[in-house]
C-alpha positions as CSV (number, residue, x, y, z in Angstrom):
1,M,0.0,0.0,0.0
2,N,1.3,3.5,-0.8
3,R,2.5,5.2,2.3
4,A,0.4,8.3,1.7
5,L,-2.7,6.1,1.7
6,I,-1.6,4.4,4.9
7,L,-1.1,7.8,6.6
8,L,-4.4,9.1,5.3
9,S,-6.1,6.1,6.6
10,M,-4.3,6.6,10.0
11,A,-5.4,10.2,10.3
12,A,-8.9,9.4,9.1
13,A,-9.2,6.6,11.6
14,A,-8.2,8.8,14.4
15,A,-10.6,11.5,13.3
16,V,-13.5,9.1,12.9
17,A,-12.7,7.6,16.3
18,A,-13.1,11.0,17.8
19,G,-16.9,10.6,17.5
20,H,-19.2,13.5,16.5
21,A,-16.8,16.4,17.0
22,A,-16.5,18.8,14.2
23,A,-13.4,18.4,12.1
24,E,-11.9,21.6,13.4
25,D,-12.2,20.3,17.0
26,V,-10.4,17.1,16.3
27,K,-6.8,16.8,17.6
28,I,-4.6,13.9,16.5
29,G,-1.3,12.9,18.1
30,Y,1.5,11.0,16.5
31,I,4.3,9.4,18.5
32,N,7.2,7.8,16.6
33,K,10.3,6.1,17.8
34,M,13.0,7.5,15.5
35,G,12.0,10.9,14.1
36,D,15.4,11.7,12.5
37,H,15.3,8.6,10.2
38,P,14.2,9.3,6.6
39,W,11.4,6.8,6.8
40,F,9.8,8.5,9.8
41,V,10.5,12.0,8.6
42,A,8.4,11.3,5.5
43,E,5.8,9.4,7.6
44,V,5.3,12.3,10.0
45,A,5.1,14.8,7.1
46,G,2.5,12.6,5.4
47,A,0.4,12.2,8.6
48,K,0.5,16.0,9.2
49,A,-0.6,16.7,5.6
50,A,-3.4,14.1,5.8
51,A,-4.6,15.5,9.2
52,E,-4.6,19.1,7.9
53,A,-6.4,18.1,4.7
54,A,-9.1,16.6,7.0
55,G,-9.3,19.9,9.0
56,A,-7.8,18.3,12.2
57,A,-5.1,19.7,14.4
58,F,-1.9,17.6,14.5
59,A,0.9,17.2,17.0
60,S,3.9,14.8,16.8
61,Q,6.8,13.8,19.0
62,D,10.0,11.9,18.3
63,V,10.8,9.8,21.4
64,Q,14.1,8.3,20.1
65,F,13.5,4.8,21.5
66,N,13.0,6.2,25.0
67,A,10.3,4.3,26.8
68,D,9.9,6.9,29.6
69,L,9.5,9.7,27.1
70,T,6.9,7.7,25.2
71,I,4.7,7.4,28.2
72,T,5.3,11.0,29.2
73,T,4.4,12.1,25.6
74,F,1.3,10.0,25.6
75,D,0.1,11.6,28.9
76,T,0.9,15.1,27.7
77,M,-1.1,14.6,24.5
78,V,-4.0,13.2,26.4
79,G,-3.8,16.2,28.7
80,D,-3.8,18.5,25.7
81,G,-7.1,17.0,24.6
82,V,-6.3,14.7,21.6
83,Q,-9.1,12.4,20.7
84,G,-6.8,9.9,18.8
85,I,-3.2,8.9,18.9
86,A,-1.2,7.0,16.3
87,I,2.0,5.5,17.7
88,V,5.1,3.6,16.5
89,V,6.3,2.1,19.8
90,P,10.0,2.0,20.5
91,D,9.6,-1.4,22.3
92,K,6.8,-3.9,21.9
93,G,6.8,-4.4,25.7
94,L,5.2,-0.9,25.9
95,G,2.3,-2.0,23.9
96,P,0.0,-3.2,26.7
97,V,0.9,-0.2,28.9
98,I,0.0,2.3,26.2
99,A,-3.1,0.4,25.1
100,D,-4.4,0.3,28.7
101,K,-3.7,4.0,29.2
102,A,-5.6,4.8,26.0
103,R,-8.6,2.7,27.0
104,K,-8.8,4.3,30.5
105,A,-8.4,7.8,29.0
106,G,-11.1,7.2,26.3
107,V,-8.6,8.0,23.6
108,K,-8.6,6.0,20.4
109,L,-5.3,4.4,19.5
110,V,-3.8,3.3,16.2
111,A,-0.6,1.3,16.0
112,V,1.6,2.2,13.0
113,D,4.4,0.1,11.5
114,D,4.8,-2.1,14.6
115,D,1.7,-4.0,15.9
116,I,0.9,-3.9,19.6
117,Y,-1.6,-5.7,21.9
118,F,-3.8,-5.2,25.0
119,E,-3.1,-7.3,28.1
120,D,-5.8,-9.7,27.1
121,G,-4.1,-10.4,23.8
122,S,-6.5,-8.5,21.5
123,Q,-4.8,-6.4,18.9
124,V,-4.8,-2.6,18.8
125,P,-6.0,-1.4,15.4
126,Y,-3.0,-1.5,13.2
127,V,-1.9,0.3,10.0
128,G,1.1,-1.2,8.3
129,M,2.3,-3.7,5.7
130,N,2.8,-7.4,5.7
131,A,6.3,-7.6,7.2
132,H,6.7,-11.4,6.7
133,N,6.0,-11.1,2.9
134,I,8.5,-8.3,2.6
135,G,11.1,-10.5,4.2
136,L,10.2,-13.4,1.8
137,R,11.1,-11.2,-1.2
138,V,14.5,-10.3,0.4
139,G,15.3,-14.0,1.1
140,E,14.3,-15.0,-2.5
141,K,16.6,-12.4,-4.0
142,L,19.5,-13.3,-1.8
143,A,19.1,-17.0,-2.7
144,D,19.2,-16.0,-6.4
145,L,22.5,-14.0,-5.8
146,Y,24.0,-16.9,-3.8
147,K,23.4,-19.3,-6.6
148,A,24.4,-16.9,-9.4
149,E,27.8,-16.1,-7.7
150,G,28.6,-19.7,-6.9
151,W,28.8,-19.4,-3.2
152,A,27.8,-23.1,-2.4
153,D,31.5,-24.1,-2.2
154,K,32.6,-21.2,0.0
155,E,32.6,-20.9,3.8
156,V,29.4,-18.9,4.2
157,R,27.4,-17.6,7.1
158,I,24.2,-15.6,7.3
159,A,24.1,-12.7,9.7
160,S,20.5,-12.2,10.8
161,I,20.7,-8.7,12.2
162,E,17.7,-8.4,14.5
163,D,15.8,-5.7,16.3
164,R,14.2,-8.0,18.9
165,K,12.1,-5.3,20.4
166,A,10.0,-4.9,17.3
167,D,7.7,-7.7,16.0
168,T,7.6,-6.2,12.6
169,C,11.4,-6.3,12.3
170,M,11.5,-9.9,13.5
171,Q,8.8,-10.9,11.0
172,R,10.9,-9.4,8.2
173,N,14.0,-11.4,9.3
174,L,11.9,-14.6,9.6
175,G,10.5,-14.2,6.1
176,A,14.0,-13.7,4.7
177,E,15.3,-16.7,6.5
178,E,12.4,-19.0,5.4
179,A,12.6,-18.0,1.8
180,F,16.4,-18.4,1.6
181,L,16.4,-21.8,3.3
182,K,13.5,-23.0,1.0
183,A,15.4,-21.9,-2.1
184,V,18.8,-23.2,-0.8
185,P,17.8,-26.4,1.0
186,D,21.4,-27.6,1.4
187,F,22.3,-24.5,3.5
188,K,22.5,-25.5,7.2
189,P,20.3,-23.5,9.5
190,E,23.1,-23.7,12.2
191,N,25.2,-21.4,9.9
192,I,22.8,-18.5,10.6
193,V,24.4,-16.2,13.2
194,R,21.8,-14.1,15.1
195,V,23.0,-10.6,15.8
196,A,21.0,-8.2,18.0
197,Y,21.1,-4.5,17.1
198,D,19.2,-1.4,18.1
199,N,17.8,-0.4,14.6
200,T,20.6,2.1,13.9
201,M,23.4,1.9,11.3
202,V,26.1,2.8,13.8
203,N,25.1,-0.1,16.1
204,S,24.9,-2.4,13.1
205,I,28.5,-1.6,12.2
206,D,29.6,-2.3,15.8
207,V,27.7,-5.6,16.3
208,M,28.7,-6.9,12.8
209,T,32.4,-6.0,13.5
210,T,32.2,-8.1,16.6
211,T,30.6,-10.9,14.7
212,L,33.3,-10.9,12.1
213,T,36.0,-11.0,14.8
214,A,34.4,-14.0,16.4
215,N,34.2,-15.9,13.1
216,P,37.6,-15.4,11.4
217,A,37.3,-18.6,9.3
218,V,34.2,-17.4,7.4
219,T,35.1,-16.0,4.0
220,N,31.7,-14.9,2.8
221,W,28.7,-13.3,4.5
222,I,25.0,-12.9,3.7
223,F,23.0,-10.4,5.8
224,Y,19.5,-9.2,6.1
225,S,17.8,-6.9,8.6
226,C,14.8,-4.8,9.4
227,N,15.8,-1.9,7.3
228,D,18.5,-0.4,5.1
229,D,20.4,0.8,8.2
230,G,21.0,-2.7,9.4
231,V,22.3,-4.0,6.1
232,I,24.4,-1.0,5.2
233,G,25.9,-1.1,8.6
234,A,26.9,-4.8,8.1
235,A,28.3,-4.0,4.6
236,R,30.5,-1.2,6.1
237,A,31.7,-3.4,8.9
238,L,32.7,-6.0,6.4
239,E,34.6,-3.6,4.2
240,N,36.2,-1.8,7.2
241,S,37.4,-5.2,8.4
242,G,39.3,-5.8,5.1
243,Y,36.9,-8.0,3.2
244,G,36.1,-7.3,-0.4
245,A,32.7,-6.1,-1.4
246,D,32.3,-9.3,-3.3
247,Q,32.6,-11.3,-0.1
248,G,29.3,-10.0,1.2
249,M,25.7,-9.7,0.0
250,G,22.9,-7.9,1.7
251,I,19.5,-6.6,0.7
252,G,17.9,-3.8,2.8
253,I,14.3,-2.8,3.4
254,D,12.7,0.6,2.9
255,G,15.1,2.3,0.4
256,S,15.9,5.2,2.7
257,R,19.7,4.7,2.5
258,A,20.0,3.3,-1.0
259,C,21.2,6.5,-2.5
260,D,24.0,6.7,0.1
261,A,25.1,3.2,-0.7
262,F,25.2,3.5,-4.5
263,G,26.0,7.2,-4.8
264,S,29.7,6.8,-4.4
265,G,30.0,4.5,-7.4
266,K,32.2,2.1,-5.4
267,P,31.5,-1.6,-5.1
268,T,29.5,-2.5,-2.0
269,A,28.2,-5.6,-0.3
270,F,24.8,-3.7,-0.1
271,R,23.3,-5.3,-3.2
272,G,19.9,-3.7,-3.2
273,T,16.8,-2.8,-1.2
274,M,13.1,-3.5,-1.0
275,W,11.9,0.0,-1.6
276,L,8.8,0.9,0.3
277,N,6.8,4.1,-0.1
């Protein structure tokens, strides 16, 4: 689904949820976890435009993965009289807390990008894409590259670079893993190295560098992650550690860093991206 439509749906849902208030009386809040990332910059801008087009007031807050700030921001928005809040949670563990606070405050809640749940297991209304299917496409393409470049006889490992606090991210990685193993049945699952990261490129470089140091006998690496940042970080770690670009292959998700990766004209282990808009 086009992101503009997603955001329009999100704003409309919050406005409708506000009940019978006139459009000019509707206030919509948007809380996101990483406001300086190109994906969320565009998402916030789209949400703001959609809200304004509907005649609703709009307020947003970047919480930079800070759980305490997320809760404080939620309380502040409720105190300011919002009727609906859309949220990208920084940690799935916050989901039940935020959902319960919204229910008690009588504020309608929409989860964006990352799904969240009430304590009883029921899902908060969700606007997003099928993360598992996106991951499947990544795994299929990596399998194609693996076969085309004759890596079956090399010492290969997969680095699954994982943001374990976000179900959406884990579903993307799971899809990539399933598709790759289906297409390359001789690849041993035990040769998948699971690498935790915090969803940023800088951290991906750090954790992948550590992974390379711990596996000196491996000559070739495949990597996938939740977003472009995770994959570009892994590619840079590989190159910084003295490997050739042809010794790695990774495909990102979202397209936000693709221009950075390809703009230099130099070979890179970042082979492509699943562009989302």
